C-alpha positions in Angstrom: 40.2 7.0 3.5 41.7 3.6 2.7 44.6 3.9 0.2 42.9 1.0 -1.7 39.6 2.7 -2.2 38.7 4.2 -5.6 37.9 7.9 -5.7 34.3 7.0 -6.3 34.1 5.0 -3.1 35.9 7.7 -1.1 33.3 10.2 -2.3 30.3 8.2 -1.5 27.9 9.2 1.3 26.1 5.9 1.9 22.5 5.5 2.9 21.9 5.3 6.6 19.1 2.9 7.6 17.0 3.3 10.7 18.9 2.3 13.8 18.7 -1.3 15.0 20.2 -1.1 18.5 21.0 -4.3 20.4 21.6 -2.8 23.9 18.0 -3.4 25.0 14.5 -4.2 23.9 12.8 -1.1 22.4 9.3 -0.4 21.0 10.5 0.0 17.4 8.6 2.7 15.6 11.5 3.9 13.5 11.8 1.7 10.4 8.2 1.3 9.2 8.0 -2.5 9.7 4.7 -4.1 10.1 3.5 -4.6 13.7 1.8 -7.9 12.7 3.3 -11.3 11.8 3.3 -12.7 8.2 0.3 -14.4 6.9 -0.5 -17.9 8.2 0.0 -19.2 4.7 3.6 -18.1 4.9 4.3 -20.2 8.0 2.7 -23.1 6.2 4.9 -22.6 3.1 8.0 -22.6 5.3 6.9 -25.8 7.1 6.3 -27.5 3.7 9.6 -26.4 2.2 11.9 -29.3 1.3 15.4 -28.5 2.5 16.9 -30.7 -0.2 15.8 -28.1 -2.7 18.7 -25.9 -1.5 21.2 -28.1 -3.2 20.1 -26.8 -6.5 20.2 -23.3 -8.0 16.8 -21.5 -7.9 14.9 -20.8 -11.1 16.6 -17.7 -12.5 13.3 -16.4 -13.9 11.3 -17.1 -10.6 8.6 -18.3 -12.9 6.1 -19.4 -10.3 6.4 -16.2 -8.3 6.4 -13.9 -11.4 3.3 -15.7 -12.7 1.5 -15.3 -9.3 2.3 -11.6 -9.2 1.2 -11.2 -12.8 -2.1 -12.9 -12.0 -2.6 -10.8 -8.9 -2.1 -7.5 -10.7 -3.9 -8.5 -13.9 -0.7 -8.4 -16.1 1.3 -10.7 -18.3 4.4 -12.4 -16.7 6.5 -10.4 -19.2 5.5 -7.3 -17.3 6.8 -8.4 -13.9 10.4 -8.3 -12.5 11.4 -9.5 -9.1 14.5 -8.7 -6.9 15.9 -8.8 -3.4 13.8 -6.1 -1.9 12.6 -3.0 -3.8 15.9 -1.4 -3.1 17.7 -3.8 -5.4 14.9 -3.4 -8.0 15.4 0.4 -7.8 19.1 0.0 -8.1 18.7 -2.0 -11.3 16.2 0.6 -12.6 18.6 3.5 -12.0 21.2 1.6 -14.1 18.8 0.5 -16.8 17.0 3.8 -17.4 18.6 6.8 -15.7 22.0 7.1 -17.3 20.9 9.9 -19.7 22.1 13.3 -21.0 19.7 15.2 -18.8 19.5 15.0 -15.0 16.8 12.9 -13.4 14.3 14.5 -11.1 13.0 13.5 -7.6 11.7 15.4 -4.6 14.1 17.2 -2.3 12.5 15.6 0.7 12.1 11.9 -0.3 13.7 8.5 0.1 17.3 9.2 0.8 18.6 6.2 -1.2 17.9 8.1 -4.5 20.8 10.5 -4.3 23.0 7.6 -3.0 22.2 5.6 -6.2 22.9 8.6 -8.3 26.3 9.1 -6.8 27.2 5.4 -7.0 26.2 5.1 -10.6 27.3 8.6 -11.5 23.9 9.8 -12.6 23.2 13.5 -12.7 20.1 14.5 -10.7 18.1 17.6 -9.6 15.9 17.7 -6.6 12.5 19.4 -6.9 11.4 21.2 -3.8 8.2 20.2 -2.0 5.9 23.1 -1.3 5.5 24.6 2.2 3.0 21.9 3.2 5.5 19.2 2.1 3.4 18.3 -1.0 4.9 17.3 -4.4 4.7 20.2 -6.8 4.2 18.6 -10.2 4.9 21.9 -12.1 8.6 21.3 -11.2 8.6 18.1 -13.3 7.9 19.6 -16.6 10.6 20.2 -19.1 13.7 18.2 -20.3 14.8 15.5 -17.9 16.5 12.1 -17.9 13.8 10.4 -15.9 11.7 10.9 -12.8 11.2 8.9 -9.7 8.6 9.7 -7.0 7.5 7.7 -4.0 3.7 7.5 -3.7 3.0 8.0 -0.9 6.1 10.0 -0.4 8.6 9.2 2.3 9.2 10.4 5.0 6.1 12.7 4.7 3.5 10.1 4.0 1.6 12.4 1.6 0.2 10.8 -1.5 -0.5 12.0 -5.0 -3.8 11.1 -6.6 -4.0 8.8 -9.6 -5.1 11.7 -11.9 -2.0 13.6 -10.9 0.3 10.7 -11.8 -1.5 10.3 -15.1 -0.8 14.0 -15.8 2.8 13.6 -14.9 3.1 10.6 -17.3 1.4 12.6 -20.1 3.7 15.5 -19.6 6.9 13.4 -19.9 6.3 10.9 -22.7 10.0 10.6 -23.5 11.2 9.8 -19.9 10.9 6.7 -17.8 8.7 7.5 -14.8 9.2 5.3 -11.7 6.5 5.4 -9.1 7.9 3.8 -5.9 4.9 2.3 -4.1 6.4 0.9 -0.9 3.5 2.2 1.1 0.7 2.2 -1.5 -1.5 -0.3 0.3 -2.1 1.9 3.3 -4.4 4.5 1.7 -3.9 5.4 -2.0 -4.4 4.0 -5.5 -1.6 2.1 -7.3 -0.4 3.5 -10.6 -0.1 -0.1 -11.9 -3.6 0.4 -13.4 -2.0 3.0 -15.8 0.5 0.5 -17.3 -1.7 -0.3 -20.2 -2.0 3.4 -21.0 1.7 4.5 -20.6 4.7 2.4 -21.8 7.1 4.7 -19.9 5.7 3.8 -16.4 7.5 1.5 -14.0 5.8 0.7 -10.7 7.9 -0.7 -7.9 6.4 -2.5 -4.9 7.7 -4.4 -1.9 6.7 -7.3 0.4 8.4 -5.5 3.3 5.6 -3.3 4.5 2.0 -4.4 3.8 3.0 -8.0 3.3 4.7 -8.0 6.8 7.9 -9.5 5.4 10.7 -6.9 5.8 13.1 -9.7 6.8 12.5 -11.6 3.6 13.9 -9.0 1.2 11.5 -9.3 -1.7 10.4 -6.6 -4.1 9.2 -6.3 -7.7 8.5 -4.0 -10.6 5.5 -3.8 -12.9 5.6 -2.2 -16.4 5.7 -2.8 -20.1 7.7 -5.7 -21.3 10.4 -3.6 -22.9 11.1 -2.0 -19.5 11.1 -5.4 -17.8 13.6 -6.6 -20.4 15.9 -3.7 -19.6 15.8 -4.7 -15.9 16.5 -8.3 -16.8 19.5 -7.3 -18.9 21.0 -5.4 -15.9 20.1 -8.3 -13.5 21.7 -10.9 -15.7 24.9 -8.8 -15.9 25.0 -8.7 -12.1 23.4 -11.8 -10.6 21.3 -14.3 -12.5 20.0 -16.0 -9.4 18.7 -13.2 -7.1 15.7 -14.9 -5.6 16.3 -18.1 -3.6 14.0 -21.1 -3.6 12.5 -20.4 -0.1 11.8 -16.8 -0.9 10.0 -17.8 -4.1 7.7 -20.1 -2.1 7.0 -17.6 0.6 6.3 -14.9 -2.0 3.6 -17.0 -3.7 2.1 -18.0 -0.4 1.8 -14.4 0.9 -0.2 -13.4 -2.3 -2.6 -16.3 -1.7 -3.8 -15.0 1.7 -5.7 -11.9 0.6 -8.1 -11.8 3.5 -5.2 -11.6 6.0 -3.5 -9.0 3.9 -6.5 -6.8 3.9 -7.2 -7.3 7.6 -3.7 -6.2 8.6 -3.8 -3.2 6.4 -7.2 -2.1 7.7 -5.9 -2.4 11.3 -2.8 -0.3 10.4 -5.0 2.4 8.9 -7.3 2.4 12.0 -4.3 2.6 14.3 -2.8 5.4 12.2 -5.9 7.5 12.4 -6.2 7.0 16.1 -2.5 7.8 16.6 -2.8 10.9 14.5 -5.7 12.2 16.6 -3.9 11.5 19.8 -0.8 13.3 18.6 -2.8 16.3 17.5 -4.4 16.4 21.0 -0.8 16.7 22.4 -0.2 19.8 20.2 1.7 18.1 17.4 1.2 19.2 13.8 0.4 15.9 12.0 0.8 15.9 8.2 -1.8 13.9 6.3 -0.5 10.3 5.9 -1.5 7.6 3.5 1.4 5.3 4.7 2.1 3.1 7.8 3.7 6.0 9.5 3.0 9.6 10.5 5.2 12.7 10.0 4.9 15.2 12.8 6.4 18.3 14.5 5.7 20.1 17.7 5.6 23.9 17.9 7.4 24.1 21.2 9.7 21.1 21.5 12.7 20.3 19.3 12.4 17.1 17.4 15.9 15.9 18.3 15.1 16.4 22.0 11.9 14.4 21.7 13.6 11.7 19.8 16.3 11.3 22.5 13.8 11.4 25.4 11.7 8.8 23.7 14.7 6.6 23.2 15.6 6.9 26.9 12.0 5.8 27.6 12.5 2.7 25.4 10.8 3.9 22.3 12.5 4.4 18.9 11.2 6.9 16.3 13.0 8.3 13.3 14.7 11.7 13.4 16.3 13.2 10.3 19.2 15.7 10.5 18.2 17.2 7.2 17.3 20.6 5.9 13.7 21.6 6.2 12.7 18.5 8.2 15.2 18.7 11.1 12.3 19.6 13.5 10.1 16.6 12.4 9.8 13.1 13.5 8.6 10.1 11.5 6.7 7.6 13.7 5.8 4.1 12.5 2.3 3.0 13.2 2.5 0.1 15.7 0.0 -2.0 17.4 -2.7 -0.3 19.6 -0.6 -1.1 22.6 2.6 0.3 21.1 0.8 3.5 20.0 -0.7 3.9 23.5 2.8 3.5 25.1 4.1 6.2 22.7 1.4 8.6 23.7 1.8 7.9 27.4 5.6 8.6 27.1 5.0 11.8 25.2 2.5 13.0 27.8 5.2 12.5 30.4 7.9 14.2 28.3 5.6 17.2 27.4 4.3 17.7 30.9 
């Protein structure tokens, strides 16, 4: 402990991102990045960007980008908020809505940034256990609470709730803000954004990192009723009034315009996921149903940590979690066909 740290900082257990080793070239199947490049329209937007614009501050409202997102989702611009990746959007949402008298609720196996935010912002929380099949049990979200956040599909399991289940969750909690974190929604489930007109306590958070192939850009956004968006704006403008730079604004608009490329990439990821799932099952793995761009698996006879280390030695990175209930599971990002074939070949050798 540094003697200059506050007690809060000393007590923090920060989020640990997927490893990004620099010692060699790996097949990276550990951080759920897209295996495909950004849309051609993105490259064109970068080429057309006038560098002289960087002399000036960006539009603090990101008007062009917000308008494009509102049009894309069939909403009003007052119902859209943008930030530096969905992580920043979520951080603002925790501050804006979750400092309540009751603890907030989220799954016990879920995105590990949630408890980090709670400790940083001193928010009480309670984790609701997934069932034995790693599915979200909505019965655990009834009763008094200070808010609810659920990823859909969940991470790291990849299992999704149906839209009717989310509607029931919202109806059961009319006095709480419900955040549906949709980082992986485009790979196989319905967005809750279509429920915004029906429920004014719903905030949907999405990202450009996964299905838009732009993890390096750091751009995310929230969709919800105007009063929720105003709450996010109040937090943002008390922290950083200029979060989105000029180039990111331009790229964000361009990526939305190339819908055919967006759909093509997502279809290919889904096809690769189904093929990879079948190949892993043939090798004896239990493969949990995934609606994301990754699969969550475990082997009945081989320890997950051992498999992770042996794959790393073979030049392939997957994600291993030293966490209760899932310490014998691996999360594997869906790569290109060639990357998935390389993974299966390596596992055949390891398991032989």
